[in-house]
N, C-alpha and C positions, 0 to 999 in steps of 0.2 A: 665803404671805407673806415679805418680807422684815422682817426686826424688828434693830432695833438695839439694847441692852443695854447700858447705864454703870451698870456695879456694881464696886465696888474691892475688896468681898471675894470672896477667890476660891472659894471653896467657895461660896456664894450665886452668885456668875457661874455657875461651874460645873453647877452643879444646874438652874439657869434655862436655861442653853442647852444641855445634855442632853436635858431635856423636851422643849424647842419645837424642837429639830432630830428628835427621836424622833415628834412628832405632824406631822412635813413639811414644816416653816417653815425657810426659810432665815435662819441668825442670825449678825449681825454682832456684835462685843463688842468694848466697851472698859472699861481696867481704872481709868480716871478721865474726870473731866469734859470734860481737855483732852484728851485721848484721841476721846472721845465728839464735840465740837465739829470736831477734824480730820474723822473723818468722814463728817459732816455735808455737809463740803465737797466731800466726793466720790461720795458716794452718795445717794438720796432714799428711805428705808423705807417703808414701808407700816405701820407700830406702829414707836414707842419705848417701853422700858421702864429709868426713871432712876431710882436712888439719890436721894434731896437730899441728903445728906452724902457730898460727894467731895474727895476730893484736888486741887489746882489749881485746879477751875472746877467750880461747885455743879451739882444736878441743877436746879436754880431755873434757872441759865442755860443749861444744854444743851433745858431745856421752850423757854425764850423763842426760840433761835435756832433750835427747832423750828418754831414757829409763826410766827417769820418769815420760813423758809423757805417752809411751804404749813400757811396753818391749820387743812386738814382733816385733816394727819396725826394718829389719834392717841400720844396719852400718856398712859403708865400711870406713876406715880408711887411707888416706895418710899419710907417712914419708921420710924423706929424708935419705938416707944410713946412717950405725951408730947410729940411735935411738932405738936401740933395748931395751934399758927400758923403753921407753916411750909407746912402741908397743906392750909390755908385759903390764905396765898399762894399755892402753886401751882395752885390751883383759880380763883382770882382771873386770873392770867397764863394760863391755859387747859388746864389737867390734867382729860384727860376720867375718869380714873378714881386710884383708889389702894389701894395692900394696904399692912396694917401689919407690920412683920418682928417676932420670923416668921413666914414663910407654911410653907403647903403647895405643893410644885409643882402639884399637883392643884388647888388655889383657881386659881394664874397660869395653866392651860390653860384653865380654863373662862372667866376674865375675859379672857385673847387668842381663845379663841374665838369671843366675840360680839362683837370688834373684827373676824375674817376674815369672818363673816357677813354684817357692814353692807357692806364691802368687795368680798364675790364677785358 
């Protein structure tokens, strides 16, 4: 699967990228929302993982752009504890899943695997 990850925390981004590449996925990384939006104009990913709180463009903007591009592309949103209202807004905009930070790379891998089984 081709996965676009939008995450502004370098360690979290590197950890996710390492795990997903190890699992055989092609990973395209964006370190802020604006970069993710630019990459969406160049590629069509099979899955998008986006942090909600990022500089230049929020994960909600990334989510909206993905769903306008192709409503069937699954989106997993990442959120810090205590952002329930933002997570609810993400589901309203079409998010398919969410993971609360901090999270285990194993949890991420299992959730991604669920989506890869749907697309294969």
